[in-house]
C-alpha positions as CSV (number, residue, x, y, z in Angstrom):
1,M,66.8,23.1,92.1
2,G,70.6,22.7,91.9
3,S,72.9,23.2,89.0
4,A,72.7,20.8,86.0
5,I,75.2,22.2,83.6
6,Q,77.9,24.9,83.8
7,L,80.1,26.5,81.1
8,S,83.0,28.5,82.2
9,N,84.9,30.8,79.7
10,V,84.1,28.5,76.8
11,V,85.9,29.2,73.5
12,R,85.2,27.5,70.2
13,N,86.8,28.6,66.9
14,Y,86.3,27.2,63.4
15,Q,88.5,27.6,60.3
16,L,86.3,28.6,57.4
17,G,88.7,28.9,54.4
18,K,91.1,31.6,55.4
19,T,88.8,33.0,58.0
20,M,88.7,32.1,61.7
21,V,85.1,32.0,62.9
22,Q,84.7,32.7,66.7
23,A,81.6,30.6,67.3
24,A,81.9,30.8,71.1
25,R,83.9,33.7,72.8
26,G,84.5,33.2,76.5
27,V,80.9,32.0,77.3
28,S,80.0,31.4,80.9
29,L,76.5,30.0,81.6
30,E,74.8,27.9,84.3
31,F,71.6,25.9,83.8
32,Q,69.5,24.8,86.8
33,R,67.6,21.5,87.0
34,G,64.2,21.8,85.6
35,E,64.8,25.0,83.6
36,F,63.0,25.7,80.3
37,T,65.5,27.9,78.6
38,A,66.1,29.2,75.1
39,L,69.4,30.1,73.4
40,A,68.1,32.7,71.0
41,G,69.7,34.6,68.2
42,A,70.0,35.1,64.4
43,S,71.4,32.3,62.1
44,G,75.1,32.1,62.6
45,S,75.0,33.7,66.1
46,G,76.6,30.7,67.8
47,K,73.6,29.3,69.6
48,T,73.8,25.8,67.9
49,T,77.5,25.7,68.7
50,L,76.8,26.3,72.3
51,L,74.1,23.7,72.3
52,N,76.5,21.1,70.9
53,I,79.1,22.0,73.5
54,I,76.5,21.7,76.3
55,G,75.5,18.3,75.0
56,C,79.0,16.9,74.6
57,I,78.6,16.7,70.8
58,D,81.4,19.2,70.3
59,K,84.4,20.0,72.5
60,P,85.6,23.6,73.3
61,D,89.1,24.9,72.4
62,A,89.3,26.4,75.9
63,G,87.2,26.7,79.1
64,R,85.5,24.2,81.3
65,I,82.2,22.2,81.2
66,S,80.6,20.6,84.2
67,V,77.6,18.2,83.9
68,D,75.8,17.1,87.0
69,G,78.7,18.4,89.1
70,K,81.3,16.5,87.1
71,D,84.0,18.2,85.0
72,V,83.7,16.6,81.6
73,T,86.0,19.0,79.7
74,D,88.9,16.5,79.3
75,V,86.8,13.4,78.7
76,P,88.3,11.7,75.5
77,L,86.2,11.7,72.4
78,H,85.7,7.9,72.5
79,R,84.0,8.2,75.9
80,L,81.7,11.2,75.0
81,A,79.0,8.9,73.5
82,G,78.6,7.3,76.8
83,L,78.2,10.7,78.5
84,R,75.7,11.8,75.9
85,N,73.6,8.6,76.5
86,Q,73.8,9.0,80.2
87,Y,72.9,12.7,80.6
88,F,71.2,14.0,77.5
89,G,68.2,13.5,75.2
90,Y,68.2,15.2,71.8
91,I,65.4,16.7,69.6
92,F,66.2,17.9,66.1
93,Q,64.3,19.9,63.5
94,T,64.5,16.9,61.0
95,F,63.2,14.4,63.7
96,N,66.1,11.9,63.0
97,L,63.8,8.9,63.3
98,V,64.9,5.5,61.9
99,A,62.6,4.9,58.9
100,V,62.5,1.1,59.2
101,L,61.4,1.2,62.9
102,D,57.9,2.0,64.1
103,A,57.1,4.6,66.8
104,F,57.6,2.1,69.6
105,E,60.9,0.8,68.3
106,N,62.2,4.3,67.7
107,V,61.5,5.3,71.3
108,E,62.8,2.0,72.6
109,L,66.1,2.1,70.7
110,P,68.2,4.1,73.3
111,L,67.1,1.6,76.0
112,V,68.1,-1.3,73.8
113,L,71.5,0.2,73.3
114,A,71.7,0.8,77.1
115,G,71.0,-2.9,77.7
116,M,67.8,-2.5,79.6
117,P,65.7,-5.6,80.1
118,A,62.7,-6.0,77.7
119,K,59.9,-5.8,80.3
120,Q,61.3,-2.6,81.7
121,R,61.8,-1.1,78.2
122,R,58.2,-2.0,77.3
123,E,56.7,-0.4,80.3
124,R,58.7,2.8,80.0
125,V,58.1,3.2,76.2
126,E,54.4,2.6,76.5
127,A,54.1,5.2,79.3
128,L,55.9,7.8,77.3
129,L,53.9,7.2,74.1
130,E,50.8,7.7,76.2
131,S,52.2,10.9,77.6
132,V,52.9,12.4,74.1
133,G,49.5,11.3,72.8
134,L,50.7,8.5,70.5
135,A,49.5,5.3,72.3
136,N,47.4,4.4,69.3
137,H,50.2,5.0,66.8
138,R,52.8,2.8,68.4
139,H,53.1,0.5,65.3
140,H,53.2,3.3,62.7
141,R,56.5,4.0,61.0
142,P,57.7,7.6,60.5
143,Q,56.4,7.8,56.9
144,E,52.9,7.0,58.2
145,L,53.0,9.9,60.7
146,S,52.5,13.6,60.3
147,G,55.3,16.0,61.1
148,G,53.9,16.8,64.5
149,Q,53.5,13.2,65.3
150,R,57.1,12.4,64.3
151,Q,58.3,15.2,66.6
152,R,56.2,13.7,69.4
153,V,58.0,10.4,68.8
154,A,61.3,12.2,68.9
155,I,60.3,13.9,72.2
156,A,59.4,10.5,73.7
157,R,62.8,9.1,72.5
158,A,64.6,12.0,74.1
159,L,63.0,11.4,77.4
160,V,63.0,7.7,77.5
161,T,66.4,7.4,79.2
162,E,65.3,9.9,81.9
163,P,68.1,12.3,81.0
164,L,69.5,15.2,83.0
165,A,68.6,17.5,80.1
166,V,66.8,17.5,76.8
167,L,68.5,19.6,74.1
168,A,66.3,20.8,71.2
169,D,67.8,22.4,68.1
170,E,65.1,24.3,66.3
171,P,62.5,21.7,67.1
172,T,59.6,23.6,65.4
173,A,61.4,24.7,62.2
174,N,59.7,22.0,60.0
175,L,56.3,22.4,61.5
176,D,53.4,24.7,60.7
177,S,52.7,27.4,63.4
178,K,49.7,25.6,65.1
179,T,51.5,22.2,65.2
180,G,54.7,24.0,66.4
181,A,52.7,25.7,69.2
182,D,51.2,22.4,70.2
183,I,54.6,20.8,70.4
184,I,56.0,23.7,72.5
185,E,53.1,23.2,75.0
186,L,53.7,19.5,75.1
187,M,57.4,20.1,75.9
188,A,56.4,22.7,78.6
189,S,54.0,20.2,80.2
190,L,56.6,17.5,80.2
191,N,59.2,19.9,81.7
192,A,56.8,20.7,84.5
193,S,55.7,17.2,85.2
194,R,59.1,15.5,84.9
195,R,61.3,18.4,86.1
196,V,63.8,17.7,83.4
197,T,65.9,20.6,82.0
198,F,65.0,21.7,78.5
199,I,67.5,23.9,76.5
200,F,66.5,25.1,73.1
201,S,68.5,26.6,70.2
202,T,65.9,28.7,68.4
203,H,64.8,31.9,66.8
204,D,61.1,30.9,67.0
205,H,59.3,33.6,69.0
206,H,56.8,31.1,70.3
207,I,59.5,29.2,72.1
208,I,61.2,32.4,73.2
209,N,58.0,33.8,74.7
210,R,57.3,30.4,76.4
211,A,60.8,30.0,77.9
212,S,61.4,30.7,81.6
213,R,64.7,32.3,80.6
214,V,66.1,33.6,77.3
215,I,69.8,33.8,76.6
216,W,70.5,36.1,73.6
217,V,73.6,35.1,71.6
218,S,75.3,37.2,69.0
219,D,78.7,36.7,67.3
220,G,79.5,33.8,69.6
221,A,79.0,35.8,72.8
222,V,76.1,36.1,75.3
223,R,74.7,39.6,74.9
224,E,71.7,39.5,77.3
225,Q,69.7,37.2,79.6
226,A,66.1,37.8,80.5
227,P,63.3,36.0,82.4
228,A,60.1,35.2,80.5
229,E,58.3,38.5,81.1
230,H,61.1,40.4,79.3
231,A,61.8,37.7,76.7
232,G,60.1,39.5,73.8
233,A,62.0,42.7,74.1
234,P,65.1,41.8,71.9
235,L,63.0,39.8,69.5
236,L,63.1,42.3,66.6
237,R,66.8,42.7,67.0
238,A,67.3,38.9,66.9
239,S,65.4,38.5,63.7
240,G,67.1,41.5,62.0
241,T,70.1,43.3,63.4
242,N,72.0,41.3,66.0
243,P,71.7,42.6,69.6
């Protein structure tokens, strides 16, 4: 499949009052194209920090980051937005949809910002809304949609630029268990059909058990990696005592 993203000895520290928090401690990871991978761990374990570094939202204090074979570690802050738009789609637990735009316009927005011609935008957005089951809701605004439907809009928006990877931070946290399970299956189906890398930050055992690889994070360090058939083993430790 080929490497999509590499982290080499990544370090990230935060000052919290008088305390130095080590959010990432010498983390080295590689993600292949088409993976469906979960960064798992308890709250405060460092998984969201790693997701933000992977997605060029945050910069490490030390170490190197490679995206699509390009070293992006030293890219200045003012150019990171361009990198994010080029390589990544994002899904958040709070959906982050624009309230005054309808479903079509929310999905279309990244393409407008990228300067894509209108006809090409329309064709791509309509196809994605169809693929997430919202073709008949294209003119509904977020407040007119259920939580699951809003997350489907967010998934379509994340995929509309045909990114290298989709990064999802606790995407089922604000959904009931059945809706969350449906959303996970939708993302798994899109991962398989589009061969786009999905990387989750989560402690949802449904995502953990569905992932092809689980990377367990604790106190800013990778403690364990396991393929899907072993993914459930550390689950109780992740929800209680850190592994």
